[in-house]
Backbone as CSV, one residue per row, in Angstrom:
resi,resn,N_x,N_y,N_z,CA_x,CA_y,CA_z,C_x,C_y,C_z
1,PRO,0.834,-1.198,0.000,0.000,0.000,0.000,0.870,1.251,0.000
2,MET,0.431,2.253,-0.701,1.162,3.516,-0.681,0.221,4.677,-0.955
3,GLN,0.556,5.790,-0.322,-0.163,7.017,-0.594,0.414,7.622,-1.866
4,CYS,-0.395,8.296,-2.622,0.056,8.920,-3.866,0.613,10.303,-3.562
5,GLU,1.767,10.314,-2.913,2.437,11.553,-2.538,3.911,11.448,-2.896
6,TYR,4.565,12.588,-2.980,5.945,12.656,-3.455,6.892,11.761,-2.666
7,TYR,6.914,11.897,-1.342,7.865,11.116,-0.545,7.552,9.621,-0.581
8,ALA,6.291,9.278,-0.725,5.933,7.863,-0.853,6.499,7.297,-2.153
9,LEU,6.501,8.107,-3.197,7.059,7.677,-4.476,8.562,7.446,-4.353
10,GLU,9.249,8.340,-3.647,10.685,8.150,-3.407,10.927,6.893,-2.575
11,GLY,10.122,6.693,-1.554,10.251,5.507,-0.712,10.003,4.233,-1.493
12,LEU,9.076,4.277,-2.428,8.789,3.112,-3.261,10.010,2.736,-4.091
13,SER,10.697,3.736,-4.598,11.914,3.479,-5.374,12.945,2.744,-4.520
14,ASP,13.131,3.202,-3.292,14.064,2.529,-2.376,13.607,1.099,-2.080
15,LEU,12.315,0.921,-1.862,11.774,-0.407,-1.566,11.980,-1.365,-2.741
16,VAL,11.729,-0.894,-3.942,11.916,-1.742,-5.125,13.379,-2.165,-5.241
17,ASN,14.300,-1.234,-4.995,15.728,-1.580,-5.036,16.076,-2.623,-3.983
18,THR,15.530,-2.484,-2.790,15.771,-3.461,-1.724,15.213,-4.826,-2.109
19,ILE,14.019,-4.845,-2.668,13.409,-6.108,-3.090,14.262,-6.776,-4.164
20,LYS,14.804,-5.988,-5.082,15.677,-6.551,-6.126,16.916,-7.202,-5.511
21,LYS,17.497,-6.557,-4.495,18.682,-7.120,-3.831,18.337,-8.418,-3.105
22,VAL,17.220,-8.416,-2.391,16.793,-9.623,-1.680,16.515,-10.736,-2.691
23,HIS,15.865,-10.400,-3.779,15.570,-11.379,-4.824,16.856,-11.977,-5.383
24,ALA,17.831,-11.138,-5.647,19.084,-11.606,-6.249,19.930,-12.434,-5.288
25,ASN,19.903,-12.086,-4.002,20.831,-12.700,-3.050,20.228,-13.702,-2.068
26,LEU,18.947,-13.569,-1.777,18.381,-14.382,-0.703,17.156,-15.205,-1.086
27,ASN,16.312,-14.659,-1.934,15.036,-15.320,-2.193,14.624,-15.121,-3.649
28,ARG,14.962,-16.080,-4.471,14.653,-15.994,-5.904,13.144,-15.998,-6.181
29,ASP,12.355,-16.454,-5.226,10.905,-16.527,-5.419,10.178,-15.240,-5.032
30,LEU,10.904,-14.279,-4.465,10.277,-13.034,-4.013,9.770,-12.232,-5.207
31,LYS,8.496,-11.834,-5.140,7.879,-11.063,-6.220,7.016,-9.961,-5.630
32,ILE,6.859,-8.911,-6.392,5.898,-7.867,-6.037,4.583,-8.251,-6.706
33,ILE,3.576,-8.504,-5.908,2.277,-8.881,-6.471,1.566,-7.645,-7.009
34,GLY,1.724,-6.527,-6.325,1.074,-5.321,-6.818,1.213,-4.150,-5.878
35,LEU,0.737,-3.019,-6.359,0.764,-1.769,-5.604,-0.666,-1.299,-5.380
36,LEU,-0.984,-1.013,-4.129,-2.321,-0.539,-3.772,-2.239,0.930,-3.379
37,ARG,-3.009,1.759,-4.069,-3.061,3.190,-3.741,-4.081,3.392,-2.620
38,VAL,-3.636,4.032,-1.523,-4.500,4.224,-0.350,-4.565,5.697,0.032
39,MET,-5.585,6.024,0.819,-5.820,7.392,1.294,-5.824,8.372,0.121
40,PHE,-6.424,7.930,-0.975,-6.398,8.691,-2.222,-7.502,9.735,-2.239
41,ASP,-7.141,10.954,-2.632,-8.102,12.041,-2.777,-8.007,12.547,-4.216
42,PRO,-8.967,12.207,-5.059,-8.884,12.574,-6.476,-8.932,14.080,-6.726
43,ARG,-9.282,14.871,-5.712,-9.320,16.325,-5.879,-7.922,16.932,-5.853
44,MET,-6.947,16.159,-5.388,-5.582,16.677,-5.271,-4.796,16.340,-6.539
45,THR,-4.365,17.377,-7.231,-3.652,17.206,-8.496,-2.405,16.353,-8.330
46,LEU,-1.638,16.579,-7.274,-0.412,15.811,-7.066,-0.721,14.322,-6.949
47,GLN,-1.780,13.986,-6.247,-2.125,12.575,-6.101,-2.526,11.969,-7.442
48,GLN,-3.224,12.718,-8.259,-3.566,12.238,-9.598,-2.300,12.012,-10.422
49,GLN,-1.338,12.942,-10.309,-0.091,12.827,-11.069,0.723,11.619,-10.615
50,VAL,0.843,11.443,-9.301,1.606,10.305,-8.776,0.929,8.997,-9.181
51,SER,-0.390,8.954,-9.111,-1.129,7.761,-9.519,-0.858,7.444,-10.992
52,ALA,-0.870,8.463,-11.830,-0.590,8.269,-13.259,0.843,7.782,-13.478
53,GLN,1.789,8.309,-12.693,3.184,7.859,-12.803,3.308,6.389,-12.409
54,LEU,2.616,6.004,-11.357,2.637,4.600,-10.939,2.113,3.696,-12.052
55,GLU,0.986,4.086,-12.629,0.400,3.276,-13.696,1.320,3.218,-14.915
56,ALA,1.969,4.343,-15.240,2.867,4.378,-16.397,4.100,3.510,-16.161
57,HIS,4.631,3.553,-14.952,5.876,2.843,-14.661,5.654,1.365,-14.321
58,PHE,4.604,1.072,-13.553,4.389,-0.300,-13.077,3.277,-1.041,-13.825
59,GLY,2.507,-0.338,-14.627,1.486,-0.976,-15.462,0.522,-1.854,-14.695
60,ASP,0.451,-3.124,-15.085,-0.503,-4.065,-14.493,-0.212,-4.400,-13.037
61,LYS,0.944,-4.006,-12.539,1.262,-4.251,-11.127,0.416,-3.360,-10.207
62,VAL,-0.119,-2.273,-10.747,-0.946,-1.361,-9.946,-2.366,-1.920,-9.905
63,PHE,-2.855,-2.169,-8.704,-4.221,-2.672,-8.562,-5.209,-1.638,-9.098
64,LYS,-6.277,-2.118,-9.710,-7.321,-1.216,-10.191,-8.058,-0.569,-9.019
65,ALA,-8.216,-1.308,-7.949,-8.875,-0.767,-6.755,-8.026,0.359,-6.174
66,VAL,-8.690,1.426,-5.784,-8.030,2.567,-5.147,-8.807,2.863,-3.870
67,VAL,-8.107,2.878,-2.736,-8.776,3.128,-1.457,-8.791,4.634,-1.205
68,PRO,-9.975,5.231,-1.141,-10.050,6.677,-0.938,-9.801,7.057,0.521
69,ARG,-9.449,8.313,0.717,-9.403,8.848,2.078,-10.846,8.795,2.573
70,ASN,-11.061,8.209,3.763,-12.419,7.924,4.187,-12.537,8.040,5.698
71,VAL,-13.444,8.882,6.151,-13.633,9.117,7.586,-14.044,7.833,8.304
72,ARG,-14.913,7.051,7.698,-15.401,5.828,8.353,-14.266,4.828,8.576
73,LEU,-13.340,4.725,7.629,-12.174,3.858,7.835,-11.317,4.378,8.979
74,ALA,-11.166,5.687,9.053,-10.349,6.285,10.110,-10.978,6.085,11.486
75,GLU,-12.296,6.054,11.558,-12.997,5.875,12.835,-12.944,4.431,13.341
76,ALA,-12.855,3.490,12.447,-12.976,2.068,12.795,-12.042,1.610,13.914
77,PRO,-10.739,1.931,13.888,-9.855,1.446,14.955,-10.251,1.933,16.349
78,SER,-10.800,3.142,16.433,-11.194,3.649,17.750,-12.387,2.881,18.316
79,HIS,-13.056,2.113,17.473,-14.164,1.258,17.910,-13.741,-0.205,17.992
80,GLY,-12.454,-0.446,17.750,-11.927,-1.804,17.848,-12.372,-2.731,16.729
81,LEU,-12.697,-2.146,15.592,-13.207,-2.948,14.478,-12.440,-2.669,13.189
82,PRO,-12.342,-3.671,12.326,-11.811,-3.417,10.981,-12.785,-2.523,10.213
83,GLY,-12.264,-1.729,9.310,-13.103,-0.815,8.539,-14.205,-1.501,7.761
84,VAL,-13.929,-2.702,7.253,-14.939,-3.405,6.448,-16.077,-3.955,7.299
85,ILE,-15.879,-4.027,8.603,-16.950,-4.462,9.507,-17.641,-3.249,10.131
86,TYR,-16.856,-2.246,10.487,-17.404,-1.039,11.119,-18.470,-0.399,10.239
87,ASP,-18.175,-0.262,8.953,-19.162,0.281,8.018,-18.913,-0.352,6.651
88,ALA,-19.520,-1.497,6.439,-19.284,-2.275,5.217,-19.699,-1.532,3.954
89,GLY,-20.554,-0.538,4.084,-21.016,0.212,2.917,-20.213,1.459,2.621
90,ALA,-19.240,1.768,3.469,-18.418,2.963,3.254,-17.560,2.791,2.008
91,LYS,-17.267,3.903,1.344,-16.472,3.834,0.116,-15.127,3.154,0.351
92,GLY,-14.499,3.456,1.474,-13.210,2.843,1.778,-13.320,1.342,1.979
93,ALA,-14.351,0.912,2.676,-14.556,-0.522,2.903,-14.824,-1.244,1.587
94,LEU,-15.633,-0.649,0.744,-15.923,-1.252,-0.561,-14.661,-1.344,-1.416
95,ALA,-13.810,-0.329,-1.317,-12.550,-0.343,-2.073,-11.636,-1.459,-1.574
96,TYR,-11.576,-1.662,-0.259,-10.754,-2.756,0.276,-11.303,-4.120,-0.150
97,MET,-12.605,-4.249,-0.234,-13.191,-5.513,-0.693,-12.855,-5.755,-2.171
98,ALA,-12.884,-4.693,-2.973,-12.504,-4.822,-4.386,-11.036,-5.207,-4.502
99,PHE,-10.206,-4.604,-3.652,-8.784,-4.957,-3.630,-8.603,-6.428,-3.263
100,ALA,-9.334,-6.891,-2.263,-9.214,-8.288,-1.827,-9.542,-9.244,-2.975
101,LYS,-10.572,-8.921,-3.740,-10.931,-9.763,-4.886,-9.812,-9.781,-5.926
102,GLU,-9.237,-8.608,-6.187,-8.117,-8.541,-7.138,-6.923,-9.349,-6.635
103,MET,-6.624,-9.215,-5.346,-5.486,-9.927,-4.765,-5.681,-11.435,-4.885
104,ILE,-6.874,-11.903,-4.589,-7.157,-13.339,-4.697,-6.929,-13.814,-6.132
105,GLN,-7.394,-13.049,-7.106,-7.193,-13.422,-8.511,-5.709,-13.492,-8.854
106,ARG,-4.943,-12.522,-8.374,-3.509,-12.503,-8.685,-2.772,-13.664,-8.025
107,VAL,-3.133,-13.960,-6.791,-2.465,-15.066,-6.090,-2.800,-16.389,-6.775
108,LYS,-4.043,-16.562,-7.190,-4.428,-17.792,-7.891,-3.668,-17.940,-9.208
109,ALA,-3.328,-16.818,-9.835,-2.640,-16.847,-11.130,-1.144,-17.135,-11.002
110,LEU,-0.611,-17.109,-9.781,0.831,-17.352,-9.596,1.206,-18.792,-9.888
């Protein structure tokens, strides 16, 4: 998961380099299944730009599901519940369910 912000993009670059080193030296089976965009606000131009850069650079590795910034998801931990249980109809919860379906499909395809 990553936020579509400048420093997150820089951090992703470092993470990808680390994964490449681990893959080369320690675990040949290590793979990146995908990238999930979280806390996304489509009104923010920078987030739209970073999202577009991710799609351009990583292509199909970017999950189609995008988790929006969502008050109901943020409230869930204070009630001791996962967001998808606290308010299953919230946009954020629905996005996580869509992500889960995509993840299952990708894992089955491995």
